[in-house]
C-alpha positions, 0 to 999 in steps of 0.5 A: 680066526682072530689071530691067524687071519689079521694079517689077511686084513692088513694090506686091504686095510692099508689100501683102503685107508691108508694107514701104516703097518704100525697104526694097523697093528697097534689094533693087536697091542690092545690085546693087553685086555685080554691079560687085564680080564683073564684074572676076573674071568678065571675067578669067575670061571672057578666059582660058576663054572666055564659055561656062562664065561665062554658064552658071554665071551663069545657073544662080546667077540661076535659083536666086535667083529661085527662093528669092525665091518661097519668101520670107517675111521682109526679110532673105531678099528681100535675101540672094536678091536679092544672089544674083541679082545675083552670077551677073548679072556674067557673063550681060550685057555682058561675054559679048556683047561678046565674043561679037559682036566675034568672030564679027562683026568687020566688022559688030559695031555693027549685031550688037551691036544685035540681041544686046542688043535681046534684053533689051528684047525680054524686057522688052517682052513679060515685063512684061504677062505677068508682070503677068498672072501676078501678078494670077492667082496671085500674086508667087511665081508670078511669081519662080518663072516667071522662074527656069524661064526662066533655067535653060532659058537655062543649058542653051542656053548649054551647048549653043550657045555656042562663042568660041574664035578656033579655033572662029571659024576652023573656020567660015570658008568654011561656008554659014552663016558670019557676015559678017566672020568670018575668020582675021583677026577670030579672030586679033584676040581676041589683040590689044589694050591690057592692063589697066594699059596701059588704066588709063593712058589719059585715054580709059579714066577718061572712058568710066568716068565716063560709064558709071557716071552713065548707069546712073542712068537704069536704077537710079534712074528705069526699075525706079520707072516703074510706081509713077511712072506710076501716080501720075500718073494711069495704071491699072495695065495702062496702066503696065505697057503704057507700060513696054513701049513704053519696052522696045520703043524701047529694042529699036529703040535698039540696032539702030539706034545699033548700026548708026550707031557703025560710022559715027560709032564708039560713043563719039559715038553715046553722047552721042546716046543720053543727050541723048534720055534727058534730053530724055525725062526732063524732058519726062515730069517736067514734061508727065506728061499723056497723050499727051504722056508717052507721047511722053516714054516713047518718046524716053527709050526709045529713048536708054536701049536704046542704052546695052547696045549701045554699052558693049562696043562703046566699049571693044572699038574703043578697047582691043581685044578681047583683054582685053575682058572684064577692061577692061570688068569693071573699069569695071563695077565702078564702077557700084556707086555708081549701083546703091546710090545710085539705087534709095535715093535714089528711095526716099527722095525718094518717102517724104519728097515723096510723088513722084519727080520731084527723083530724076528730075531729078537723074537728068537732070542726072548724065546731062548729066555722062555725056554731056560725058564721052563726047564728050571721050573721043571725042577722047582715045581712043588711035590706032593698030594695037593698038585694035580699030578697026584690025583 
């Protein structure tokens, strides 16, 4: 709801306040705070578990959206967006990586796909719903509804989430025990590389660069799809439907490539999904007419979605689970670069040229570099009993 639905609010905010596209997109650049707080959130998750890190993060996000609903000034939009991004650090890939790897050790690829597909399922249903809500009662209601959903999720997290090794061992042998949950998988949470050991491995840096560059697809392209498609002749409703199509294929991608990662590893699955993103972007730019544009959007979504599932899996299979939060959090810090540069690049290109094509092409080039990083990381990742792959 925070990522895909952002584009729904762009034009209403421009119309009400007279803000430029660049000024609106600066709010997305404040996503640097997610990277800034990710190492801290990861460290606390490794020490205290995912439950309270998730709950606190969701509470902060809810407050940010409620405040957005009452804003009247551009500086308020920036401050409240900063609050949202600060809370985001502890509620996405960090807890997903820990919880899925702990509870579903033997089938973690497919289960990571199902879990992280929730992000895209939320986008698929939230974009048309929030579009309709804004049309009926305004953008303030849209922000308020998102805040309410985050508050409900915070309560559910406190009630449901359990992620200690003892919690897993307590469930072993019961009727509804997850496939792969065992005393061995619980003990695996105590094994793995330390952060200091991980940064001495070449694969760490290749994965970090690859994960950083592929985020431009999210920050420079996904958030701008609705206004881009409207410029290409899509109606507002058709553009919202198109983004929902992207979300649907992104959701499917997590399940497909999460499962595939169990066969070919998450790093090589990364290579495939980034290639799909590049193809989808290039076709969308040079063949914007329907129905080819719909095929391009489906291809782009099929590639982009797998990122959410494969990131934690790549870290877990390469460096183990013990310090997954700290290692993934440290890598997430580098996402500051695309978070800042992506939206500003798209906004500046649009304000100067009146279209997004150059920004989207630049993103495709960065994705190509990312693809090669993951390919070579697959050759250089450490082998042996200390990695999650051996558990």
